[in-house]
C-alpha positions as CSV (number, residue, x, y, z in Angstrom):
1,X,87.0,126.4,108.5
2,X,85.6,128.0,111.6
3,X,86.6,131.6,112.2
4,X,89.1,132.0,115.0
5,X,90.0,128.3,114.9
6,X,93.0,127.2,116.9
7,X,96.1,125.6,115.4
8,X,96.1,121.8,115.7
9,X,99.5,121.5,114.2
10,X,102.4,124.0,114.3
11,X,105.6,123.4,112.4
12,X,108.6,125.7,112.9
13,X,112.1,125.7,111.2
14,X,112.0,122.1,109.9
15,X,115.1,121.0,108.2
16,X,115.6,117.5,106.8
17,X,118.8,116.3,105.1
18,X,119.5,113.0,103.3
19,X,123.1,111.6,103.6
20,X,124.1,110.2,100.3
21,X,127.3,108.9,98.7
22,X,129.5,111.9,98.2
23,X,127.5,114.4,100.1
24,X,124.1,115.5,101.3
25,X,120.7,116.4,99.9
26,X,119.0,119.3,101.7
27,X,115.5,118.2,101.0
28,X,113.6,120.4,103.5
29,X,115.0,123.8,104.5
30,X,113.5,125.9,107.3
31,X,109.9,125.0,106.6
32,X,107.3,126.6,108.9
33,X,103.5,126.5,108.7
34,X,100.5,125.9,110.9
35,X,97.2,124.1,110.4
36,X,93.9,125.3,111.9
37,X,91.1,123.1,113.2
38,X,88.8,122.1,110.3
39,X,91.1,123.7,107.7
40,X,92.1,122.1,104.4
41,X,95.7,123.2,103.5
42,X,96.8,122.5,100.0
43,X,100.5,121.9,99.5
44,X,101.7,122.3,95.9
45,X,104.9,122.4,93.9
46,X,106.9,120.4,91.3
47,X,108.2,116.9,92.0
48,X,111.2,117.1,94.3
49,X,110.1,120.4,95.9
50,X,109.9,118.8,99.4
51,X,106.2,118.3,99.8
52,X,106.1,114.7,100.7
53,X,109.4,114.7,102.6
54,X,108.1,117.5,104.8
55,X,105.0,115.7,105.8
56,X,106.8,112.3,106.3
57,X,109.3,114.1,108.5
58,X,106.5,115.2,110.9
59,X,105.6,111.6,111.7
60,X,109.0,109.9,111.6
61,X,108.2,108.0,108.4
62,X,111.6,108.5,106.8
63,X,114.3,105.8,107.3
64,X,117.2,107.1,109.4
65,X,119.8,106.8,107.9
66,X,119.8,108.2,105.3
67,X,117.3,110.8,106.5
68,X,118.4,113.2,109.3
69,X,116.0,115.8,110.8
70,X,118.6,118.4,111.7
71,X,116.3,120.9,113.4
72,X,112.8,122.1,113.9
73,X,109.7,121.8,116.1
74,X,106.5,120.0,115.3
75,X,103.8,120.9,118.0
76,X,100.8,118.7,118.2
77,X,98.5,118.4,121.2
78,X,101.1,120.2,123.3
79,X,104.0,117.8,122.4
80,X,106.9,118.2,120.0
81,X,106.7,115.2,117.8
82,X,110.4,115.4,116.9
83,X,111.3,114.9,120.6
84,X,108.8,112.3,121.8
85,X,109.7,108.7,122.4
86,X,108.9,106.1,119.7
87,X,105.9,104.6,121.5
88,X,104.3,108.1,121.8
89,X,105.0,108.8,118.1
90,X,103.4,105.5,117.1
91,X,100.3,106.4,119.1
92,X,100.0,109.7,117.3
93,X,100.8,108.2,113.9
94,X,97.7,106.4,112.6
95,X,95.8,107.3,115.7
96,X,95.6,111.1,116.1
97,X,97.1,111.9,112.7
98,X,96.1,109.8,109.7
99,X,98.2,109.4,106.5
100,X,96.9,108.5,103.0
101,X,99.8,107.5,100.8
102,X,99.9,108.4,97.1
103,X,99.8,105.0,95.4
104,X,96.7,102.9,96.2
105,X,97.9,100.0,94.1
106,X,100.9,99.2,96.3
107,X,100.0,100.8,99.7
108,X,97.9,97.9,100.9
109,X,99.4,94.6,102.0
110,X,98.4,92.0,99.4
111,X,98.5,89.0,101.8
112,X,95.9,90.4,104.4
113,X,92.2,91.1,103.9
114,X,91.1,94.7,103.8
115,X,89.1,94.0,107.0
116,X,92.2,92.9,108.8
117,X,94.1,96.0,107.7
118,X,91.3,98.3,108.8
119,X,90.9,96.5,112.1
120,X,94.6,96.6,113.0
121,X,94.8,100.3,114.0
122,X,91.5,100.0,115.8
123,X,92.8,97.2,118.0
124,X,96.3,98.7,118.5
125,X,95.3,102.3,119.1
126,X,91.7,102.0,120.5
127,X,92.0,98.6,122.2
128,X,88.7,97.4,120.6
129,X,87.7,93.7,120.7
130,X,87.9,91.8,117.5
131,X,84.1,91.9,117.0
132,X,83.9,95.6,117.9
133,X,86.7,96.4,115.5
134,X,85.0,94.4,112.7
135,X,81.8,96.4,113.3
136,X,83.7,99.6,113.2
137,X,85.6,98.5,110.0
138,X,82.2,97.9,108.3
139,X,81.1,101.4,109.3
140,X,84.3,102.9,107.8
141,X,83.8,101.1,104.5
142,X,80.3,102.3,104.4
143,X,81.5,105.8,105.2
144,X,83.9,105.9,102.3
145,X,81.2,104.5,99.9
146,X,82.1,100.9,99.4
147,X,79.0,98.8,98.6
148,X,78.3,95.5,100.5
149,X,80.8,96.6,103.1
150,X,80.3,93.6,105.5
151,X,81.1,91.1,102.8
152,X,84.0,93.1,101.4
153,X,85.8,92.9,104.7
154,X,87.0,89.4,103.8
155,X,88.3,90.4,100.4
156,X,91.9,91.0,99.5
157,X,93.3,94.1,97.9
158,X,93.6,92.5,94.4
159,X,89.8,92.1,94.4
160,X,89.3,95.9,94.5
161,X,89.7,98.5,91.7
162,X,92.3,101.3,92.1
163,X,89.6,103.7,93.2
164,X,88.2,101.3,95.7
165,X,91.6,100.6,97.1
166,X,92.1,104.3,97.7
167,X,88.8,104.4,99.5
168,X,90.1,101.6,101.7
169,X,93.3,103.6,102.4
170,X,91.1,106.5,103.4
171,X,89.1,104.2,105.7
172,X,92.2,103.0,107.4
173,X,93.4,106.6,107.9
174,X,90.1,107.6,109.4
175,X,89.8,104.5,111.6
176,X,90.7,106.2,114.9
177,X,89.0,109.5,114.3
178,X,92.2,111.6,113.7
179,X,92.3,115.3,114.3
180,X,94.6,115.7,111.2
181,X,94.5,113.8,107.9
182,X,97.5,114.0,105.6
183,X,96.7,113.0,102.0
184,X,99.8,112.6,99.8
185,X,98.6,113.0,96.2
186,X,95.6,110.6,96.9
187,X,94.4,110.7,93.3
188,X,97.7,109.7,91.7
189,X,97.4,106.8,89.2
190,X,93.5,107.1,89.1
191,X,91.5,108.0,86.0
192,X,89.8,111.4,85.9
193,X,86.4,110.1,86.8
194,X,87.7,108.2,89.9
195,X,89.8,111.2,90.8
196,X,86.7,113.4,90.9
197,X,84.9,110.8,93.1
198,X,87.8,110.7,95.6
199,X,87.9,114.5,95.8
200,X,84.2,114.7,96.5
201,X,84.5,112.0,99.1
202,X,87.3,113.8,100.9
203,X,85.3,117.1,100.9
204,X,82.3,115.3,102.3
205,X,84.3,113.5,105.0
206,X,86.0,116.7,106.0
207,X,82.7,118.5,106.4
208,X,81.1,115.6,108.2
209,X,84.0,114.8,110.6
210,X,85.4,118.3,111.1
211,X,89.0,117.1,110.8
212,X,91.9,119.3,109.5
213,X,93.4,118.1,106.2
214,X,96.7,118.6,104.5
215,X,96.4,117.7,100.8
216,X,99.6,117.3,98.9
217,X,99.4,117.7,95.1
218,X,101.0,119.1,92.0
219,X,97.5,119.9,90.6
220,X,96.5,123.5,91.2
221,X,93.1,122.8,89.6
222,X,92.3,120.4,92.4
223,X,93.5,122.8,95.1
224,X,91.3,125.6,93.7
225,X,88.2,123.6,94.4
226,X,88.9,122.1,97.8
227,X,91.5,124.1,99.8
228,X,91.0,126.9,102.3
229,X,94.7,127.9,102.1
230,X,97.6,127.0,99.9
231,X,101.3,126.5,100.7
232,X,103.6,126.6,97.6
233,X,107.0,124.8,97.9
234,X,110.1,125.1,95.7
235,X,113.6,123.8,96.4
236,X,112.7,122.4,99.8
237,X,111.3,125.7,101.0
238,X,107.9,127.4,101.4
239,X,107.9,130.3,98.9
240,X,104.4,131.5,99.4
241,X,101.3,130.9,101.6
242,X,97.9,132.5,101.2
243,X,94.2,131.8,101.4
244,X,93.2,130.0,98.2
245,X,91.2,133.0,96.7
246,X,94.1,135.4,97.5
247,X,96.7,133.1,96.0
248,X,94.8,132.7,92.7
249,X,93.8,136.3,92.5
250,X,96.9,138.0,93.8
251,X,100.0,135.7,93.7
252,X,103.2,137.4,94.8
253,X,106.0,134.9,94.2
254,X,107.2,134.6,90.5
255,X,107.1,130.8,90.9
256,X,103.5,130.8,92.0
257,X,102.7,133.2,89.1
258,X,104.5,130.8,86.7
259,X,102.6,127.8,88.1
260,X,99.3,129.5,87.6
261,X,100.1,130.2,83.9
262,X,100.7,126.5,83.3
263,X,97.0,125.6,84.1
264,X,95.3,124.8,80.8
265,X,92.2,126.9,80.2
266,X,89.2,125.7,78.2
267,X,88.6,129.2,76.8
268,X,91.9,129.3,75.0
269,X,92.3,128.4,71.4
270,X,93.1,124.8,70.8
271,X,96.2,125.6,68.8
272,X,97.8,127.5,71.6
273,X,100.8,125.7,73.1
274,X,100.8,124.9,76.8
275,X,102.9,127.2,79.0
276,X,106.0,125.7,80.7
277,X,108.4,127.0,83.3
278,X,111.8,127.1,81.6
279,X,114.9,125.7,83.3
280,X,115.4,123.0,85.9
281,X,114.7,122.8,89.7
282,X,117.8,123.4,91.9
283,X,120.2,120.8,93.0
284,X,119.9,120.6,96.8
285,X,123.4,119.8,97.7
286,X,123.6,122.4,100.4
287,X,121.3,124.7,102.4
288,X,120.3,127.6,100.1
289,X,122.2,130.8,100.5
290,X,120.4,132.6,97.7
291,X,117.0,132.5,96.1
292,X,116.6,129.0,94.7
293,X,114.3,130.2,91.9
294,X,116.5,133.0,90.6
295,X,118.0,131.2,87.6
296,X,114.4,130.5,86.3
297,X,113.0,133.9,87.3
298,X,112.5,136.6,84.7
299,X,112.4,139.3,87.4
300,X,115.5,138.4,89.4
301,X,117.6,141.2,90.7
302,X,121.2,141.1,92.1
303,X,120.2,140.7,95.7
304,X,118.5,137.4,94.7
305,X,121.9,135.9,94.1
306,X,123.4,137.1,97.3
307,X,120.7,136.3,100.0
308,X,118.0,133.7,100.5
309,X,114.9,135.8,100.9
310,X,112.9,135.6,104.1
311,X,109.1,135.4,104.0
312,X,107.6,138.9,103.7
313,X,104.0,139.6,104.8
314,X,101.5,140.8,102.2
315,X,98.2,140.6,104.1
316,X,96.2,138.4,106.4
317,X,97.9,134.9,106.3
318,X,99.6,135.8,103.1
319,X,103.4,135.8,102.8
320,X,106.0,135.1,100.1
321,X,109.7,134.7,100.1
322,X,110.6,137.2,97.3
323,X,112.7,140.3,97.3
324,X,111.1,141.6,94.1
325,X,107.6,141.2,95.4
326,X,108.6,143.0,98.6
327,X,110.3,145.7,96.6
328,X,113.6,145.3,98.4
329,X,116.4,147.3,96.9
330,X,118.8,145.3,94.8
331,X,121.6,147.3,96.5
332,X,120.7,145.6,99.8
């Protein structure tokens, strides 16, 4: 990431609620973060922590109802994406911001050729002719490493392996030269060898194209190798943000610390049991009024049960929402 890079995406106070039978689910609670030009931001946390819902909220990808974005601001190219009209949002979605969904086996439409599916955003967002769009589609398949790209344009998704389908999904997301690419667990359901290939591909594309990337995952090992900065989510909130080396070397939030202990290490004795985080994630029936991690935290103090901690600063671009880490008195 270039030094002094400007923010291409700025999210402030995002809150997303799902209306369900018998109540509400507060899936995203006061989430704020920014993304610099050329930066790769890793977003980590357990299933249900709000990672995917946060990113889908930015682009209006959640069905409403049941989803309701109660508040927040999402600034991109001088516009608040939560306030723009549907036509403008469609132009941004798939054009200026690309999205790679997490399941390559079901994300492509089985009844259309991959060429058609790559050409569709090119024709709708960039007004290319059919022949120009086909030429560009071929270039994109070559860019993501699919052999015999011209011939494969006329193949259907079922004729591609899982790894090749994910490459096609990346090609579609890159079709209109986006400024931001959001990758939602792009290596899910792929074997380890293919996962490594997709990770290397994304690193190469990011370096070659200079786009900013948000990489959603539950795998801290992946994040360690590709991210510039990491955002840790728990209970629909951001509990810690830091540059990747700072997060791994000096984690402040007890949840981040616990996550890091769960990473298997090759140097450990084979007989040693894997570390787990005891307890269950919170039930998000209402907006948090106390620390969501307190029931699972070995360091919790009385104030943790009375107030939801704000994010305290611990250094350059490093903050964490923890009273204990900030050494706030439990008499507060």
